[in-house]
C-alpha positions as CSV (number, residue, x, y, z in Angstrom):
1,M,0.0,0.0,0.0
2,R,1.3,3.5,-0.8
3,T,2.1,5.6,2.2
4,P,2.0,9.4,2.3
5,S,5.8,9.7,2.3
6,M,6.1,7.9,-1.1
7,V,6.5,10.1,-4.2
8,I,7.0,7.2,-6.5
9,E,3.9,5.0,-7.2
10,K,5.0,1.4,-6.7
11,N,2.9,-0.1,-9.5
12,D,4.1,2.5,-11.9
13,Y,7.7,1.8,-11.0
14,L,7.3,-1.9,-11.4
15,K,5.8,-1.4,-14.9
16,V,8.9,0.6,-15.8
17,L,11.2,-2.2,-14.7
18,E,9.3,-4.6,-16.9
19,N,10.2,-2.6,-20.0
20,K,12.6,-4.2,-22.5
21,V,14.7,-1.1,-22.3
22,V,15.7,-2.1,-18.7
23,Y,16.9,-5.5,-20.1
24,D,19.1,-3.7,-22.5
25,K,20.4,-1.3,-19.8
26,T,21.4,-4.3,-17.7
27,F,23.7,-5.4,-20.5
28,R,24.9,-1.9,-20.9
29,M,26.1,-2.1,-17.3
30,L,28.0,-5.2,-18.3
31,E,29.7,-3.5,-21.2
32,L,30.8,-0.5,-19.0
33,N,32.8,-2.8,-16.7
34,E,36.4,-2.4,-17.9
35,D,37.4,-5.6,-16.0
36,N,35.2,-7.8,-18.1
37,L,37.4,-9.7,-20.5
38,W,34.6,-10.6,-23.0
39,N,32.7,-7.4,-23.7
40,R,34.4,-6.8,-27.1
41,F,33.2,-10.2,-28.5
42,F,29.5,-9.4,-28.5
43,R,28.6,-9.1,-32.2
44,S,25.6,-8.1,-34.3
45,N,27.0,-8.4,-37.9
46,N,26.7,-11.7,-39.7
47,I,24.4,-13.1,-37.0
48,E,21.2,-15.0,-38.1
49,V,18.4,-15.6,-35.7
50,E,15.7,-18.2,-36.5
51,G,13.4,-19.1,-33.7
52,R,15.5,-20.3,-30.8
53,A,18.5,-20.9,-33.0
54,V,21.3,-18.4,-33.5
55,R,24.0,-18.8,-36.2
56,F,27.1,-16.9,-37.2
57,L,27.3,-16.7,-41.0
58,L,30.8,-17.0,-42.5
59,T,30.7,-15.2,-45.9
60,W,33.0,-14.5,-48.8
61,P,32.6,-12.7,-52.1
62,K,30.9,-14.1,-55.3
63,D,32.7,-13.8,-58.6
64,G,31.3,-11.6,-61.4
65,P,30.3,-7.9,-61.5
66,D,27.0,-8.8,-63.1
67,W,25.9,-11.2,-60.4
68,K,22.6,-10.3,-58.7
69,P,21.9,-11.5,-55.2
70,D,19.1,-13.9,-54.7
71,L,18.2,-14.3,-51.0
72,S,15.1,-16.5,-51.7
73,I,15.0,-19.2,-49.0
74,H,13.0,-21.7,-51.1
75,K,13.7,-23.1,-54.5
76,G,11.0,-25.7,-55.1
77,N,11.3,-28.1,-52.2
78,D,14.8,-27.1,-51.3
79,F,16.3,-24.4,-49.1
80,K,18.8,-22.4,-51.1
81,R,20.6,-19.1,-51.0
82,E,22.6,-17.8,-54.0
83,V,25.3,-16.3,-51.7
84,N,28.4,-17.8,-50.2
85,A,27.4,-18.2,-46.5
86,I,28.3,-21.1,-44.1
87,P,26.4,-21.2,-40.8
88,F,28.1,-21.9,-37.5
89,H,25.6,-22.7,-34.7
90,L,26.1,-20.5,-31.6
91,L,25.4,-22.5,-28.4
92,R,23.1,-21.2,-25.8
93,L,25.8,-20.3,-23.2
94,L,23.5,-18.6,-20.7
95,D,19.8,-18.9,-20.2
96,T,19.2,-18.3,-16.5
97,V,16.8,-16.5,-14.2
98,E,18.9,-14.0,-12.2
99,Y,17.2,-12.6,-9.1
100,E,17.7,-10.1,-6.4
101,I,15.9,-9.9,-3.1
102,I,15.1,-6.6,-1.4
103,N,13.4,-6.4,2.0
104,E,10.2,-4.3,2.3
105,E,11.8,-1.5,4.3
106,R,14.6,-0.9,1.8
107,F,12.2,-1.0,-1.1
108,G,9.9,1.5,0.6
109,E,12.8,3.8,1.1
110,A,13.7,3.6,-2.6
111,L,10.3,4.9,-3.5
112,E,10.5,7.9,-1.2
113,S,12.3,10.1,-3.7
114,E,13.4,10.2,-7.3
115,A,17.0,10.2,-6.3
116,A,16.6,7.2,-4.1
117,C,14.7,5.4,-6.8
118,K,17.4,6.1,-9.3
119,D,20.1,4.8,-7.0
120,F,18.0,1.7,-6.3
121,T,17.5,1.0,-10.0
122,K,21.2,1.5,-10.7
123,N,22.2,-0.9,-8.0
124,L,19.7,-3.5,-9.1
125,L,21.0,-3.4,-12.7
126,E,24.7,-3.4,-11.6
127,Q,24.2,-6.4,-9.3
128,T,22.4,-8.4,-12.0
129,A,25.1,-7.5,-14.6
130,E,27.7,-8.7,-12.1
131,N,25.9,-12.0,-11.8
132,I,25.8,-12.4,-15.6
133,E,29.5,-11.6,-15.8
134,L,30.3,-14.3,-13.2
135,R,28.5,-16.9,-15.3
136,L,30.3,-15.8,-18.5
137,E,33.7,-16.0,-16.7
138,E,33.1,-19.7,-16.3
139,K,31.3,-20.5,-19.6
140,I,33.5,-18.7,-22.1
141,P,37.0,-20.2,-21.3
142,A,35.4,-23.6,-21.4
143,L,33.9,-22.8,-24.8
144,I,37.3,-21.8,-26.2
145,C,39.5,-24.4,-24.5
146,D,38.0,-27.4,-26.1
147,D,40.0,-29.9,-28.1
148,N,37.1,-30.2,-30.6
149,N,38.0,-26.7,-31.8
150,F,41.4,-27.7,-33.0
151,V,43.5,-30.2,-35.0
152,E,46.3,-31.8,-33.1
153,W,49.8,-30.7,-34.2
154,N,51.7,-33.2,-36.4
155,D,55.5,-32.9,-36.1
156,T,56.0,-34.6,-39.4
157,T,53.7,-32.6,-41.6
158,K,54.0,-29.4,-39.5
159,Q,50.3,-28.9,-39.7
160,G,47.6,-28.7,-37.0
161,N,46.9,-26.0,-34.5
162,L,47.1,-27.6,-31.0
163,K,50.3,-28.7,-29.4
164,K,50.1,-31.1,-26.5
165,I,53.2,-30.9,-24.4
166,D,54.0,-33.1,-21.4
167,T,53.2,-31.4,-18.1
168,D,56.8,-32.1,-16.9
169,D,58.4,-30.8,-20.1
170,D,60.9,-28.0,-19.5
171,F,59.0,-25.9,-22.0
172,W,56.5,-24.9,-19.3
173,K,59.3,-23.7,-17.0
174,D,61.3,-21.8,-19.7
175,A,60.2,-18.2,-20.1
176,L,62.4,-17.7,-23.2
177,E,61.0,-20.8,-24.9
178,I,57.4,-19.8,-24.2
179,L,58.0,-16.4,-25.6
180,R,59.8,-17.8,-28.7
181,E,56.8,-20.0,-29.4
182,I,54.3,-17.1,-29.1
183,Y,56.3,-14.8,-31.3
184,N,57.1,-17.4,-34.0
185,V,53.5,-18.7,-34.2
186,S,52.0,-15.2,-34.3
187,A,54.2,-14.5,-37.3
188,I,53.0,-17.7,-39.0
189,L,49.3,-16.9,-38.4
190,K,49.7,-13.7,-40.4
191,K,50.4,-15.7,-43.6
192,R,47.6,-17.1,-45.6
193,S,47.3,-20.9,-45.0
194,K,44.9,-23.8,-44.5
195,A,47.2,-25.4,-41.9
196,F,46.2,-23.6,-38.8
197,N,42.4,-23.9,-38.6
198,K,40.0,-26.8,-38.4
199,G,37.8,-25.2,-41.0
200,Y,34.0,-25.4,-41.5
201,Q,31.7,-28.4,-41.5
202,K,31.1,-29.7,-45.0
203,D,27.5,-30.3,-43.9
204,P,26.4,-28.1,-41.0
205,D,23.8,-30.7,-40.1
206,D,26.0,-33.8,-40.3
207,K,29.3,-33.7,-38.4
208,S,30.3,-37.2,-39.8
209,K,31.1,-35.5,-43.1
210,G,34.0,-33.8,-41.6
211,Y,35.6,-30.3,-41.9
212,E,37.1,-28.4,-44.8
213,P,40.0,-26.2,-43.7
214,M,39.7,-22.5,-44.7
215,E,42.6,-20.6,-46.4
216,T,42.8,-17.6,-44.3
217,K,45.1,-15.4,-42.2
218,I,45.1,-12.9,-39.4
219,R,45.7,-9.5,-40.9
220,S,47.9,-8.1,-38.2
221,Y,49.2,-8.7,-34.7
222,T,46.6,-6.3,-33.3
223,R,43.9,-8.5,-34.7
224,M,45.1,-11.5,-32.6
225,I,44.0,-12.4,-29.1
226,L,46.5,-14.1,-26.7
227,L,44.6,-16.0,-24.1
228,I,47.1,-17.1,-21.5
229,D,46.8,-19.1,-18.3
230,S,47.9,-17.3,-15.1
231,S,50.6,-19.9,-14.3
232,V,52.2,-19.5,-17.8
233,K,52.0,-15.7,-17.5
234,N,53.7,-15.9,-14.1
235,T,56.5,-18.0,-15.6
236,I,57.1,-15.5,-18.4
237,E,57.1,-12.5,-16.0
238,L,59.3,-14.1,-13.3
239,G,61.7,-15.8,-15.8
240,S,63.2,-19.2,-15.4
241,S,66.9,-18.5,-14.8
242,E,69.5,-15.8,-14.0
243,N,70.4,-15.5,-17.7
244,D,67.0,-14.2,-18.9
245,E,67.9,-10.5,-18.8
246,D,67.8,-10.4,-22.6
247,I,64.2,-11.4,-22.8
248,F,62.8,-8.4,-20.9
249,P,61.9,-6.4,-24.0
250,A,59.8,-9.3,-25.2
251,L,57.9,-9.5,-21.9
252,N,55.6,-6.6,-22.9
253,L,53.2,-8.7,-25.0
254,E,50.8,-5.9,-25.4
255,A,53.5,-4.0,-27.3
256,R,53.1,-6.7,-30.0
257,F,49.5,-7.6,-29.8
258,G,47.9,-4.3,-28.7
259,K,46.4,-3.0,-25.6
260,G,43.6,-5.2,-24.3
261,N,44.5,-8.2,-26.6
262,V,46.4,-10.2,-23.9
263,L,43.8,-11.8,-21.7
264,E,44.9,-13.6,-18.6
265,D,42.7,-16.2,-17.0
266,N,42.7,-19.6,-15.2
267,L,42.2,-21.7,-18.3
268,P,40.4,-25.0,-18.0
269,N,41.2,-28.4,-19.5
270,D,45.0,-28.0,-19.0
271,Y,45.3,-25.3,-21.6
272,G,48.3,-23.1,-21.2
273,M,47.7,-20.4,-23.9
274,I,45.9,-19.8,-27.2
275,L,46.6,-17.4,-30.0
276,M,43.5,-16.7,-32.1
277,D,42.0,-14.5,-34.6
278,E,39.7,-12.0,-32.8
279,R,36.8,-13.3,-34.9
280,C,37.1,-16.8,-33.5
281,L,34.9,-15.9,-30.5
282,Q,31.4,-14.8,-31.4
283,L,28.9,-13.8,-28.6
284,Y,25.4,-12.7,-29.1
285,K,23.0,-11.2,-26.6
286,R,19.5,-12.3,-27.4
287,G,16.9,-9.5,-27.3
288,G,14.7,-9.6,-24.2
289,Q,10.9,-9.2,-24.5
290,K,10.8,-7.9,-20.9
291,G,12.9,-6.4,-18.2
292,F,12.5,-7.4,-14.6
293,R,9.6,-9.4,-13.4
294,H,8.5,-8.8,-9.8
295,K,7.0,-10.9,-7.0
296,E,6.2,-9.9,-3.4
297,E,6.6,-12.6,-0.8
298,A,3.3,-12.4,1.2
299,E,4.8,-13.8,4.5
300,N,7.5,-11.2,5.0
301,G,7.1,-8.5,2.4
302,N,10.3,-9.4,0.6
303,Q,10.5,-8.0,-3.0
304,W,11.9,-10.4,-5.6
305,F,13.1,-9.1,-8.9
306,F,13.8,-11.6,-11.8
307,L,15.6,-11.2,-15.1
308,N,16.1,-13.8,-17.8
309,P,19.4,-13.1,-19.7
310,V,20.0,-15.2,-22.8
311,I,23.5,-15.3,-24.4
312,H,24.7,-17.4,-27.3
313,G,28.3,-18.1,-28.2
314,G,30.6,-20.1,-30.4
315,F,34.2,-20.7,-31.4
316,I,34.4,-20.2,-35.1
317,T,36.9,-22.9,-36.2
318,A,37.4,-21.6,-39.7
319,F,39.6,-18.7,-38.5
320,N,43.2,-19.2,-37.6
321,A,44.1,-20.1,-34.1
322,F,46.9,-22.0,-32.2
323,G,46.8,-23.6,-28.8
324,W,49.2,-25.1,-26.4
325,K,48.1,-27.5,-23.6
326,K,49.6,-29.8,-21.0
327,K,49.2,-33.5,-21.3
């Protein structure tokens, strides 16, 4: 019930919270957090949404100046597009109901003035955005650090893009050797080749038909992402012997790859580091139909606020990448 001290009508405020704009503002809070490693990978271009399915479309040019685009989706009984586009399914990474609980007194205070209501809304959105970020911090590294995204390195053919190195190998203790690998491989990934990506599925609906490697390259070092495990980063920074003074100029990895392109995390599945085209990771925020839903707990007056964020993501195996992991 509204009390005389309230200047904000409770039901009016709850209707505002239900608005789709509030859903979008919550993700805006996520984007404003400079500590979030994954903000830059949310995309809108080349994303196809069909029902509950979300796909990234890998495209390349058609030959001929006189070619006219035909985007008809049906040709007789067949689905057909007259453009070069290969779909990559983006998994549903996050589909949760996030909720915040506010006691009756605090909620009443929030409705007593416009300033208090504004602060309450800001805190509600920030806390929900933080919950979403915590989920992504777990989901995204696991999405990337998956052997199914790579082809194991072959020492004979010098092809493949995942090196598995014994856990006890001196490589993992040698800062100079780790840096040499990073610098050498990054130079190789700038050259057009089919050797350093798994490619795209020949039939997107039938994995048994295998993959076709894509001839591609990463245009520059600043288009590469170095995802590195904290233990490996520590080895690099601390060095491995008293004779490592000469490697200090190479320690500044951001000088090579660009500010914000060296991402440190605790990588899962025994991965030590991954160099990848920035296009490899594709994230998509599904548009919300509503903002926060609200329920009041009759027994104690607690106010419950619910939001359903939906995020899709995928690792695009047709772009160049190279990983190192322990075995």
